[in-house]
N, C-alpha and C positions, 0 to 999 in steps of 0.2 A: 504536398506534405511529405516530410522525410519519414523513412521507416523507423518505427519505435521498437526497440529491442525489448519487448515485454519479458522474454525469457531471462534476460539479464537482471531485470528488476525483480523477477520471481526469485532468482538466486540470492539477490541482496536481501530480500525479505526473509528468506530461509536463514541466511547468515545472522541477521539481526535477531530472529526468533531463537536461534541456537545460542547466541551470546547472552540473551536475556535469561534463558534457561540455565546457563552455566554461571551467571553472575554470582559473585561471592559476597558482595556487600552493597550498600546503598550507592556508593560511588560508582561501582561497575554498572548498576542498574540505571543510574542517572545518565551515564555515558551512552548506554544502549538506547535509552529513551530519546536522547538528543538525535542519535542516528535514525531512530525510528521516525521521529517527527520530520526530519529533513527529507527522508526517503518518501514519506507519504505526501509531503508538500510537492515534491518533484513529480510523483505519480499523478497527483491531482492537476498539476500544471500541464503535464503531457496530455491528459484527457481533455482539458480545456482547449489546448492548442489544436488537438485533432478535431474537436468539435468546431472550432473556428475555421478549419479547412474543409468542413462539410462531412466529416465522418460522424455518423450517428450510432447510438446504441452503446458506446463504451461506458458512459456514466451510468446508464441504466443497469448494465451488467455489474459494475463495481459499486454502485450506490449503497447497497446494504453494508458493505465493508467500509467504504470511505466515510459514511455517516457515523459509524461506530468509532473510528480512530481519529477523526478530525477534531481537534480541540475546539471548544466553545460552540459546537453545533449539536443541537439535539441533546439526547441523554447518553451520549457515547462515553467511552472509557477515556478519562483524562490522561493525556500523555505525560503529565507531570506527577501522577499519583504513583508513589513508590510502594503501595500496599501489595502484599503477595497476591491477593485476588485480582487487582487491576493488572499487574504484570502478567499473571497467568492468562488473563483474558486477551491481552495484547499479543502474547505468544501464539495463542490459538488463532486469533484474527490474522496475524502475519502469515501463519502457515496456510490458512484457508485461502488468503489472497494469492499466495505463491502458487497454489494449485490452480487458481483461475487465470492468472496472467498469461501463461503460454497459449491458452485458447484465444486470447485477444490477439496474439501475434498472428495466428492463422487468419483471423477475420479482418484485421485492419487493412492490409494491402488489398484484399479483395474489395472491400467497401470503397477504398480509394479509387480503384479502377472503375467501379460501377457508377460512381458519382459524377 
């Protein structure tokens, strides 16, 4: 399994959250939501790829957040909802995930070597 730069994804999530917070109109918010969705799709794909290579525990650690931001799963925040409340929730979730991702970077290589 290749090394996954979780810190890089954490910085990207922070950047998306900041852009959402600074968005001036619905067009800006919609652009941010597209970037948000693409980024979470990539993160989910990386977690699946790591699991396929035998790394366990990543999805469990990120599950509370991925369940909330993944469209059409559960009762999460819709990534196409432009309401102020939904955008505010996504900003908070992105910031929370950004705080968690660097911890995964510490654990992933160790798990890889132990497996």
